[in-house]
Backbone as XML, in Angstrom:
<?xml version="1.0"?>
<chain id="A" units="angstrom">
  <residue number="1" name="MET">
    <atom name="N" x="17.412" y="31.409" z="53.573"/>
    <atom name="CA" x="17.168" y="30.114" z="54.395"/>
    <atom name="C" x="17.944" y="29.099" z="53.776"/>
  </residue>
  <residue number="2" name="THR">
    <atom name="N" x="18.440" y="28.075" z="54.464"/>
    <atom name="CA" x="19.272" y="26.960" z="54.019"/>
    <atom name="C" x="18.294" y="25.964" z="53.691"/>
  </residue>
  <residue number="3" name="ASP">
    <atom name="N" x="18.777" y="25.013" z="52.792"/>
    <atom name="CA" x="18.030" y="23.872" z="52.414"/>
    <atom name="C" x="18.361" y="22.695" z="53.189"/>
  </residue>
  <residue number="4" name="ARG">
    <atom name="N" x="17.452" y="21.984" z="53.847"/>
    <atom name="CA" x="17.904" y="21.050" z="54.779"/>
    <atom name="C" x="17.403" y="19.595" z="53.774"/>
  </residue>
  <residue number="5" name="LYS">
    <atom name="N" x="18.455" y="18.612" z="54.222"/>
    <atom name="CA" x="18.268" y="17.253" z="53.464"/>
    <atom name="C" x="17.966" y="16.351" z="54.650"/>
  </residue>
  <residue number="6" name="GLN">
    <atom name="N" x="16.996" y="15.476" z="54.325"/>
    <atom name="CA" x="16.741" y="14.364" z="55.260"/>
    <atom name="C" x="17.547" y="13.140" z="54.942"/>
  </residue>
  <residue number="7" name="ILE">
    <atom name="N" x="18.290" y="12.578" z="55.966"/>
    <atom name="CA" x="19.004" y="11.336" z="55.709"/>
    <atom name="C" x="18.464" y="10.351" z="56.691"/>
  </residue>
  <residue number="8" name="ASN">
    <atom name="N" x="18.193" y="9.189" z="55.941"/>
    <atom name="CA" x="17.486" y="8.069" z="56.883"/>
    <atom name="C" x="18.770" y="7.241" z="57.019"/>
  </residue>
  <residue number="9" name="LEU">
    <atom name="N" x="18.997" y="6.804" z="58.223"/>
    <atom name="CA" x="19.981" y="5.987" z="59.006"/>
    <atom name="C" x="19.679" y="4.684" z="59.379"/>
  </residue>
  <residue number="10" name="THR">
    <atom name="N" x="20.291" y="3.624" z="59.194"/>
    <atom name="CA" x="20.066" y="2.369" z="60.065"/>
    <atom name="C" x="21.065" y="2.226" z="61.096"/>
  </residue>
  <residue number="11" name="ILE">
    <atom name="N" x="20.658" y="2.308" z="62.414"/>
    <atom name="CA" x="21.541" y="2.055" z="63.403"/>
    <atom name="C" x="21.801" y="0.569" z="63.589"/>
  </residue>
  <residue number="12" name="VAL">
    <atom name="N" x="23.097" y="0.069" z="63.733"/>
    <atom name="CA" x="23.327" y="-1.106" z="63.770"/>
    <atom name="C" x="24.356" y="-1.409" z="65.048"/>
  </residue>
  <residue number="13" name="PRO">
    <atom name="N" x="24.069" y="-2.319" z="66.039"/>
    <atom name="CA" x="25.116" y="-2.432" z="67.100"/>
    <atom name="C" x="26.418" y="-2.976" z="66.508"/>
  </residue>
  <residue number="14" name="ASP">
    <atom name="N" x="27.504" y="-2.337" z="67.181"/>
    <atom name="CA" x="28.919" y="-2.631" z="66.687"/>
    <atom name="C" x="29.295" y="-4.000" z="67.534"/>
  </residue>
  <residue number="15" name="GLU">
    <atom name="N" x="29.089" y="-5.119" z="66.965"/>
    <atom name="CA" x="29.397" y="-6.427" z="67.449"/>
    <atom name="C" x="30.839" y="-6.542" z="67.958"/>
  </residue>
  <residue number="16" name="SER">
    <atom name="N" x="31.747" y="-5.771" z="67.377"/>
    <atom name="CA" x="33.075" y="-5.968" z="67.670"/>
    <atom name="C" x="33.486" y="-5.589" z="69.067"/>
  </residue>
  <residue number="17" name="THR">
    <atom name="N" x="32.452" y="-4.779" z="69.710"/>
    <atom name="CA" x="32.704" y="-4.353" z="71.110"/>
    <atom name="C" x="32.005" y="-5.314" z="72.026"/>
  </residue>
  <residue number="18" name="VAL">
    <atom name="N" x="31.324" y="-6.414" z="71.579"/>
    <atom name="CA" x="30.546" y="-7.224" z="72.522"/>
    <atom name="C" x="31.536" y="-7.930" z="73.601"/>
  </residue>
  <residue number="19" name="SER">
    <atom name="N" x="32.772" y="-8.199" z="73.346"/>
    <atom name="CA" x="33.508" y="-8.720" z="74.368"/>
    <atom name="C" x="33.938" y="-7.672" z="75.500"/>
  </residue>
  <residue number="20" name="ASP">
    <atom name="N" x="33.730" y="-6.284" z="75.261"/>
    <atom name="CA" x="33.982" y="-5.434" z="76.150"/>
    <atom name="C" x="32.710" y="-5.108" z="76.997"/>
  </residue>
  <residue number="21" name="ALA">
    <atom name="N" x="31.519" y="-5.514" z="76.500"/>
    <atom name="CA" x="30.308" y="-5.304" z="77.067"/>
    <atom name="C" x="29.599" y="-6.663" z="77.686"/>
  </residue>
  <residue number="22" name="PRO">
    <atom name="N" x="29.908" y="-7.090" z="78.741"/>
    <atom name="CA" x="29.335" y="-8.393" z="79.249"/>
    <atom name="C" x="27.932" y="-8.312" z="79.458"/>
  </residue>
  <residue number="23" name="ARG">
    <atom name="N" x="27.412" y="-9.563" z="79.266"/>
    <atom name="CA" x="25.684" y="-9.675" z="79.548"/>
    <atom name="C" x="25.722" y="-9.717" z="81.066"/>
  </residue>
  <residue number="24" name="THR">
    <atom name="N" x="24.617" y="-9.053" z="81.352"/>
    <atom name="CA" x="24.321" y="-8.877" z="82.659"/>
    <atom name="C" x="22.838" y="-9.406" z="82.989"/>
  </residue>
  <residue number="25" name="TYR">
    <atom name="N" x="22.737" y="-10.519" z="83.883"/>
    <atom name="CA" x="21.221" y="-11.076" z="84.206"/>
    <atom name="C" x="20.559" y="-10.087" z="85.283"/>
  </residue>
  <residue number="26" name="ALA">
    <atom name="N" x="19.366" y="-9.844" z="84.914"/>
    <atom name="CA" x="18.414" y="-9.175" z="85.812"/>
    <atom name="C" x="17.091" y="-9.610" z="85.697"/>
  </residue>
  <residue number="27" name="ASN">
    <atom name="N" x="16.455" y="-9.823" z="86.802"/>
    <atom name="CA" x="14.931" y="-10.354" z="86.794"/>
    <atom name="C" x="13.989" y="-9.416" z="87.549"/>
  </residue>
  <residue number="28" name="PHE">
    <atom name="N" x="14.518" y="-8.162" z="87.683"/>
    <atom name="CA" x="13.670" y="-7.174" z="88.405"/>
    <atom name="C" x="14.100" y="-5.777" z="87.854"/>
  </residue>
  <residue number="29" name="CYS">
    <atom name="N" x="12.919" y="-4.824" z="87.474"/>
    <atom name="CA" x="13.458" y="-3.591" z="87.042"/>
    <atom name="C" x="12.438" y="-2.645" z="87.709"/>
  </residue>
  <residue number="30" name="ALA">
    <atom name="N" x="13.124" y="-1.726" z="88.506"/>
    <atom name="CA" x="12.454" y="-0.421" z="89.042"/>
    <atom name="C" x="12.543" y="0.620" z="88.114"/>
  </residue>
  <residue number="31" name="ILE">
    <atom name="N" x="11.401" y="1.248" z="87.969"/>
    <atom name="CA" x="11.411" y="2.495" z="86.850"/>
    <atom name="C" x="11.023" y="3.754" z="87.650"/>
  </residue>
  <residue number="32" name="SER">
    <atom name="N" x="11.729" y="4.751" z="87.367"/>
    <atom name="CA" x="11.575" y="6.147" z="87.873"/>
    <atom name="C" x="11.624" y="7.094" z="86.753"/>
  </residue>
  <residue number="33" name="HIS">
    <atom name="N" x="11.205" y="8.334" z="86.919"/>
    <atom name="CA" x="11.296" y="9.253" z="85.930"/>
    <atom name="C" x="11.184" y="10.803" z="86.461"/>
  </residue>
  <residue number="34" name="THR">
    <atom name="N" x="11.825" y="11.504" z="85.582"/>
    <atom name="CA" x="11.835" y="13.021" z="85.813"/>
    <atom name="C" x="10.960" y="13.617" z="84.721"/>
  </residue>
  <residue number="35" name="PRO">
    <atom name="N" x="10.965" y="15.075" z="84.613"/>
    <atom name="CA" x="10.248" y="15.447" z="83.396"/>
    <atom name="C" x="11.055" y="15.193" z="82.201"/>
  </residue>
  <residue number="36" name="PHE">
    <atom name="N" x="12.236" y="14.859" z="82.206"/>
    <atom name="CA" x="13.102" y="14.719" z="80.992"/>
    <atom name="C" x="13.570" y="13.358" z="80.615"/>
  </residue>
  <residue number="37" name="ASP">
    <atom name="N" x="13.624" y="12.429" z="81.593"/>
    <atom name="CA" x="13.929" y="11.183" z="81.413"/>
    <atom name="C" x="13.510" y="10.124" z="82.260"/>
  </residue>
  <residue number="38" name="PHE">
    <atom name="N" x="13.610" y="8.704" z="81.764"/>
    <atom name="CA" x="13.231" y="7.732" z="82.511"/>
    <atom name="C" x="14.471" y="6.940" z="83.037"/>
  </residue>
  <residue number="39" name="THR">
    <atom name="N" x="14.525" y="6.377" z="84.211"/>
    <atom name="CA" x="15.664" y="5.624" z="84.695"/>
    <atom name="C" x="15.119" y="4.068" z="85.059"/>
  </residue>
  <residue number="40" name="LEU">
    <atom name="N" x="15.757" y="3.210" z="84.336"/>
    <atom name="CA" x="15.558" y="1.893" z="84.504"/>
    <atom name="C" x="16.656" y="1.292" z="85.424"/>
  </residue>
  <residue number="41" name="THR">
    <atom name="N" x="16.324" y="0.777" z="86.530"/>
    <atom name="CA" x="17.241" y="0.114" z="87.633"/>
    <atom name="C" x="17.016" y="-1.322" z="87.464"/>
  </residue>
  <residue number="42" name="PHE">
    <atom name="N" x="17.930" y="-2.023" z="86.929"/>
    <atom name="CA" x="17.867" y="-3.510" z="86.819"/>
    <atom name="C" x="18.392" y="-4.201" z="87.935"/>
  </residue>
  <residue number="43" name="CYS">
    <atom name="N" x="17.868" y="-5.070" z="88.715"/>
    <atom name="CA" x="18.436" y="-5.728" z="89.892"/>
    <atom name="C" x="18.341" y="-7.225" z="89.591"/>
  </residue>
  <residue number="44" name="GLU">
    <atom name="N" x="19.155" y="-8.085" z="90.215"/>
    <atom name="CA" x="18.834" y="-9.591" z="90.286"/>
    <atom name="C" x="18.511" y="-9.866" z="91.565"/>
  </residue>
  <residue number="45" name="VAL">
    <atom name="N" x="17.317" y="-10.482" z="91.722"/>
    <atom name="CA" x="16.604" y="-10.847" z="92.879"/>
    <atom name="C" x="16.733" y="-12.520" z="92.971"/>
  </residue>
  <residue number="46" name="LEU">
    <atom name="N" x="17.547" y="-13.010" z="94.027"/>
    <atom name="CA" x="17.797" y="-14.206" z="94.075"/>
    <atom name="C" x="16.862" y="-14.811" z="95.436"/>
  </residue>
  <residue number="47" name="PRO">
    <atom name="N" x="16.616" y="-16.252" z="95.501"/>
    <atom name="CA" x="16.002" y="-16.562" z="96.654"/>
    <atom name="C" x="16.659" y="-16.131" z="97.949"/>
  </residue>
  <residue number="48" name="PRO">
    <atom name="N" x="15.890" y="-15.648" z="98.887"/>
    <atom name="CA" x="16.532" y="-15.094" z="100.107"/>
    <atom name="C" x="16.906" y="-16.151" z="101.025"/>
  </residue>
  <residue number="49" name="SER">
    <atom name="N" x="18.187" y="-15.947" z="101.951"/>
    <atom name="CA" x="18.644" y="-16.798" z="102.770"/>
    <atom name="C" x="17.747" y="-16.798" z="104.028"/>
  </residue>
  <residue number="50" name="GLN">
    <atom name="N" x="17.865" y="-17.521" z="105.048"/>
    <atom name="CA" x="17.086" y="-17.665" z="106.150"/>
    <atom name="C" x="17.252" y="-16.257" z="106.964"/>
  </residue>
  <residue number="51" name="GLU">
    <atom name="N" x="18.475" y="-15.779" z="107.093"/>
    <atom name="CA" x="18.682" y="-14.555" z="107.666"/>
    <atom name="C" x="18.036" y="-13.453" z="107.127"/>
  </residue>
  <residue number="52" name="GLU">
    <atom name="N" x="18.044" y="-13.386" z="105.737"/>
    <atom name="CA" x="17.442" y="-12.263" z="104.926"/>
    <atom name="C" x="15.842" y="-12.284" z="105.194"/>
  </residue>
  <residue number="53" name="VAL">
    <atom name="N" x="15.309" y="-13.525" z="105.221"/>
    <atom name="CA" x="13.860" y="-13.780" z="105.413"/>
    <atom name="C" x="13.581" y="-13.120" z="106.924"/>
  </residue>
  <residue number="54" name="ARG">
    <atom name="N" x="14.265" y="-13.463" z="107.971"/>
    <atom name="CA" x="14.022" y="-12.941" z="109.222"/>
    <atom name="C" x="14.016" y="-11.500" z="109.387"/>
  </residue>
  <residue number="55" name="ASN">
    <atom name="N" x="15.258" y="-10.718" z="108.697"/>
    <atom name="CA" x="15.238" y="-9.404" z="108.556"/>
    <atom name="C" x="14.148" y="-8.788" z="107.847"/>
  </residue>
  <residue number="56" name="ALA">
    <atom name="N" x="13.666" y="-9.404" z="106.758"/>
    <atom name="CA" x="12.543" y="-8.832" z="105.779"/>
    <atom name="C" x="11.139" y="-8.902" z="106.788"/>
  </residue>
  <residue number="57" name="GLU">
    <atom name="N" x="11.097" y="-9.681" z="107.658"/>
    <atom name="CA" x="9.940" y="-9.759" z="108.556"/>
    <atom name="C" x="9.808" y="-8.621" z="109.352"/>
  </residue>
  <residue number="58" name="THR">
    <atom name="N" x="10.783" y="-8.229" z="109.856"/>
    <atom name="CA" x="10.772" y="-6.956" z="110.691"/>
    <atom name="C" x="10.875" y="-5.618" z="109.914"/>
  </residue>
  <residue number="59" name="ASP">
    <atom name="N" x="11.864" y="-5.579" z="108.785"/>
    <atom name="CA" x="12.012" y="-4.403" z="107.868"/>
    <atom name="C" x="10.880" y="-4.353" z="107.003"/>
  </residue>
  <residue number="60" name="ARG">
    <atom name="N" x="10.301" y="-5.442" z="106.538"/>
    <atom name="CA" x="9.391" y="-5.352" z="105.380"/>
    <atom name="C" x="10.200" y="-4.907" z="104.079"/>
  </residue>
  <residue number="61" name="GLU">
    <atom name="N" x="11.493" y="-5.333" z="103.952"/>
    <atom name="CA" x="12.199" y="-4.978" z="102.870"/>
    <atom name="C" x="13.270" y="-6.006" z="102.644"/>
  </residue>
  <residue number="62" name="LEU">
    <atom name="N" x="13.422" y="-6.190" z="101.291"/>
    <atom name="CA" x="14.327" y="-7.160" z="100.859"/>
    <atom name="C" x="15.275" y="-6.423" z="99.693"/>
  </residue>
  <residue number="63" name="ARG">
    <atom name="N" x="16.519" y="-6.409" z="100.084"/>
    <atom name="CA" x="17.518" y="-5.511" z="99.182"/>
    <atom name="C" x="18.093" y="-6.550" z="98.043"/>
  </residue>
  <residue number="64" name="ALA">
    <atom name="N" x="18.021" y="-5.947" z="96.797"/>
    <atom name="CA" x="18.534" y="-6.823" z="95.697"/>
    <atom name="C" x="19.750" y="-5.896" z="95.051"/>
  </residue>
  <residue number="65" name="PRO">
    <atom name="N" x="20.659" y="-6.659" z="94.567"/>
    <atom name="CA" x="21.949" y="-5.900" z="94.066"/>
    <atom name="C" x="21.663" y="-5.150" z="92.752"/>
  </residue>
  <residue number="66" name="VAL">
    <atom name="N" x="21.893" y="-3.970" z="92.554"/>
    <atom name="CA" x="21.582" y="-3.349" z="91.243"/>
    <atom name="C" x="22.748" y="-3.776" z="90.302"/>
  </residue>
  <residue number="67" name="ARG">
    <atom name="N" x="22.153" y="-4.429" z="89.166"/>
    <atom name="CA" x="23.146" y="-4.803" z="87.993"/>
    <atom name="C" x="23.325" y="-3.808" z="86.918"/>
  </residue>
  <residue number="68" name="ALA">
    <atom name="N" x="22.465" y="-2.919" z="86.750"/>
    <atom name="CA" x="22.703" y="-1.691" z="85.706"/>
    <atom name="C" x="21.600" y="-0.892" z="85.958"/>
  </residue>
  <residue number="69" name="ARG">
    <atom name="N" x="21.931" y="0.503" z="85.770"/>
    <atom name="CA" x="21.129" y="1.477" z="85.775"/>
    <atom name="C" x="21.209" y="2.278" z="84.311"/>
  </residue>
  <residue number="70" name="ILE">
    <atom name="N" x="19.925" y="2.301" z="83.605"/>
    <atom name="CA" x="20.021" y="2.872" z="82.423"/>
    <atom name="C" x="19.092" y="4.182" z="82.408"/>
  </residue>
  <residue number="71" name="VAL">
    <atom name="N" x="19.610" y="5.314" z="81.921"/>
    <atom name="CA" x="18.633" y="6.437" z="81.815"/>
    <atom name="C" x="18.446" y="6.866" z="80.201"/>
  </residue>
  <residue number="72" name="VAL">
    <atom name="N" x="17.268" y="6.846" z="79.823"/>
    <atom name="CA" x="16.837" y="7.105" z="78.543"/>
    <atom name="C" x="16.020" y="8.315" z="78.464"/>
  </residue>
  <residue number="73" name="PRO">
    <atom name="N" x="16.230" y="9.244" z="77.375"/>
    <atom name="CA" x="15.387" y="10.286" z="77.199"/>
    <atom name="C" x="13.722" y="10.077" z="77.059"/>
  </residue>
  <residue number="74" name="MET">
    <atom name="N" x="12.952" y="10.913" z="77.470"/>
    <atom name="CA" x="11.447" y="10.656" z="77.467"/>
    <atom name="C" x="11.138" y="10.247" z="76.086"/>
  </residue>
  <residue number="75" name="GLN">
    <atom name="N" x="11.861" y="10.862" z="74.921"/>
    <atom name="CA" x="11.315" y="10.631" z="73.708"/>
    <atom name="C" x="11.495" y="9.382" z="73.287"/>
  </residue>
  <residue number="76" name="PHE">
    <atom name="N" x="12.397" y="8.635" z="74.015"/>
    <atom name="CA" x="12.907" y="7.183" z="73.550"/>
    <atom name="C" x="11.871" y="6.323" z="73.972"/>
  </residue>
  <residue number="77" name="VAL">
    <atom name="N" x="11.180" y="6.563" z="74.956"/>
    <atom name="CA" x="10.372" y="5.528" z="75.803"/>
    <atom name="C" x="9.272" y="4.884" z="74.897"/>
  </residue>
  <residue number="78" name="PRO">
    <atom name="N" x="8.463" y="5.762" z="74.226"/>
    <atom name="CA" x="7.340" y="5.169" z="73.466"/>
    <atom name="C" x="7.909" y="4.120" z="72.212"/>
  </residue>
  <residue number="79" name="ASN">
    <atom name="N" x="9.043" y="4.409" z="71.693"/>
    <atom name="CA" x="9.734" y="3.338" z="70.963"/>
    <atom name="C" x="10.178" y="2.081" z="71.466"/>
  </residue>
  <residue number="80" name="LEU">
    <atom name="N" x="10.739" y="2.385" z="72.737"/>
    <atom name="CA" x="11.091" y="1.177" z="73.647"/>
    <atom name="C" x="9.948" y="0.401" z="73.903"/>
  </residue>
  <residue number="81" name="ILE">
    <atom name="N" x="8.836" y="0.943" z="74.416"/>
    <atom name="CA" x="7.683" y="0.127" z="74.622"/>
    <atom name="C" x="7.177" y="-0.587" z="73.413"/>
  </residue>
  <residue number="82" name="ALA">
    <atom name="N" x="7.111" y="0.090" z="72.278"/>
    <atom name="CA" x="6.581" y="-0.601" z="71.077"/>
    <atom name="C" x="7.473" y="-1.769" z="70.643"/>
  </residue>
  <residue number="83" name="ALA">
    <atom name="N" x="8.869" y="-1.544" z="70.598"/>
    <atom name="CA" x="9.793" y="-2.788" z="70.353"/>
    <atom name="C" x="9.612" y="-3.950" z="71.352"/>
  </residue>
  <residue number="84" name="LEU">
    <atom name="N" x="9.416" y="-3.555" z="72.602"/>
    <atom name="CA" x="9.166" y="-4.735" z="73.628"/>
    <atom name="C" x="7.950" y="-5.377" z="73.200"/>
  </residue>
  <residue number="85" name="GLN">
    <atom name="N" x="6.850" y="-4.743" z="72.939"/>
    <atom name="CA" x="5.574" y="-5.244" z="72.713"/>
    <atom name="C" x="5.643" y="-6.258" z="71.421"/>
  </residue>
  <residue number="86" name="GLU">
    <atom name="N" x="6.427" y="-5.632" z="70.514"/>
    <atom name="CA" x="6.533" y="-6.470" z="69.195"/>
    <atom name="C" x="7.290" y="-7.758" z="69.436"/>
  </residue>
  <residue number="87" name="HIS">
    <atom name="N" x="8.502" y="-7.679" z="70.270"/>
    <atom name="CA" x="9.205" y="-8.918" z="70.490"/>
    <atom name="C" x="8.494" y="-9.833" z="71.406"/>
  </residue>
  <residue number="88" name="LEU">
    <atom name="N" x="7.665" y="-9.310" z="72.205"/>
    <atom name="CA" x="6.866" y="-10.011" z="73.317"/>
    <atom name="C" x="5.798" y="-10.961" z="72.462"/>
  </residue>
  <residue number="89" name="LEU">
    <atom name="N" x="5.188" y="-10.117" z="71.584"/>
    <atom name="CA" x="4.190" y="-10.847" z="70.618"/>
    <atom name="C" x="4.909" y="-12.042" z="69.748"/>
  </residue>
  <residue number="90" name="ALA">
    <atom name="N" x="6.130" y="-11.721" z="69.266"/>
    <atom name="CA" x="6.883" y="-12.789" z="68.460"/>
    <atom name="C" x="7.232" y="-13.904" z="69.292"/>
  </residue>
  <residue number="91" name="PHE">
    <atom name="N" x="7.718" y="-13.622" z="70.494"/>
    <atom name="CA" x="8.020" y="-14.561" z="71.393"/>
    <atom name="C" x="6.922" y="-15.548" z="71.716"/>
  </residue>
  <residue number="92" name="GLY">
    <atom name="N" x="5.921" y="-14.948" z="71.998"/>
    <atom name="CA" x="4.498" y="-15.712" z="72.304"/>
    <atom name="C" x="4.226" y="-16.537" z="71.284"/>
  </residue>
  <residue number="93" name="GLU">
    <atom name="N" x="4.345" y="-16.112" z="69.941"/>
    <atom name="CA" x="3.889" y="-16.920" z="68.882"/>
    <atom name="C" x="4.956" y="-18.131" z="68.533"/>
  </residue>
  <residue number="94" name="SER">
    <atom name="N" x="6.152" y="-17.813" z="68.828"/>
    <atom name="CA" x="7.169" y="-18.876" z="68.423"/>
    <atom name="C" x="7.482" y="-19.704" z="69.761"/>
  </residue>
  <residue number="95" name="SER">
    <atom name="N" x="6.899" y="-19.411" z="70.867"/>
    <atom name="CA" x="7.040" y="-20.399" z="72.068"/>
    <atom name="C" x="5.732" y="-20.434" z="72.844"/>
  </residue>
  <residue number="96" name="PRO">
    <atom name="N" x="4.679" y="-21.013" z="72.168"/>
    <atom name="CA" x="3.336" y="-21.125" z="72.859"/>
    <atom name="C" x="3.343" y="-21.854" z="74.108"/>
  </residue>
  <residue number="97" name="LYS">
    <atom name="N" x="4.317" y="-22.930" z="74.252"/>
    <atom name="CA" x="4.172" y="-23.518" z="75.514"/>
    <atom name="C" x="4.613" y="-22.647" z="76.692"/>
  </residue>
  <residue number="98" name="VAL">
    <atom name="N" x="5.419" y="-21.427" z="76.420"/>
    <atom name="CA" x="5.727" y="-20.584" z="77.485"/>
    <atom name="C" x="4.697" y="-19.640" z="77.614"/>
  </residue>
  <residue number="99" name="GLY">
    <atom name="N" x="4.079" y="-19.594" z="78.770"/>
    <atom name="CA" x="3.099" y="-18.543" z="78.892"/>
    <atom name="C" x="3.472" y="-17.078" z="79.075"/>
  </residue>
  <residue number="100" name="VAL">
    <atom name="N" x="2.854" y="-16.341" z="78.090"/>
    <atom name="CA" x="3.119" y="-14.792" z="78.178"/>
    <atom name="C" x="1.896" y="-14.250" z="78.780"/>
  </residue>
  <residue number="101" name="PRO">
    <atom name="N" x="2.279" y="-13.518" z="79.964"/>
    <atom name="CA" x="1.078" y="-12.966" z="80.650"/>
    <atom name="C" x="0.269" y="-12.033" z="79.801"/>
  </residue>
  <residue number="102" name="LYS">
    <atom name="N" x="-1.099" y="-11.972" z="79.933"/>
    <atom name="CA" x="-1.965" y="-11.034" z="79.066"/>
    <atom name="C" x="-2.021" y="-9.667" z="79.714"/>
  </residue>
  <residue number="103" name="GLU">
    <atom name="N" x="-1.889" y="-9.590" z="81.059"/>
    <atom name="CA" x="-1.824" y="-8.455" z="81.838"/>
    <atom name="C" x="-0.480" y="-8.051" z="82.357"/>
  </residue>
  <residue number="104" name="PRO">
    <atom name="N" x="-0.125" y="-6.775" z="82.697"/>
    <atom name="CA" x="1.076" y="-6.465" z="83.314"/>
    <atom name="C" x="1.300" y="-7.166" z="84.758"/>
  </residue>
  <residue number="105" name="ILE">
    <atom name="N" x="2.417" y="-7.424" z="84.976"/>
    <atom name="CA" x="2.723" y="-8.046" z="86.389"/>
    <atom name="C" x="3.484" y="-7.030" z="87.358"/>
  </residue>
  <residue number="106" name="HIS">
    <atom name="N" x="2.863" y="-6.758" z="88.280"/>
    <atom name="CA" x="3.432" y="-5.581" z="89.214"/>
    <atom name="C" x="3.496" y="-6.171" z="90.520"/>
  </residue>
</chain>
């Protein structure tokens, strides 16, 4: 039997590639999943035009452009949720005048 050594690594974003990776604004996220992964589809929802409102009245649908689609493995999701909760808590403590909702918004 071979001896295995555990190596602990710290993953650090490579900021030298930041110019190649533009920031993208999204204010809506649709989430779907398979037995193997989660897909996060980020969209930008802008105030609708009068024509979009008229169409939405009949179609009951408002389309928003997809800005990014990120697929993550199932094992990654609990760490993502924990990191988001940690940062939301820190944000709420550092910015008390900005209301952080106590309940999920759906």
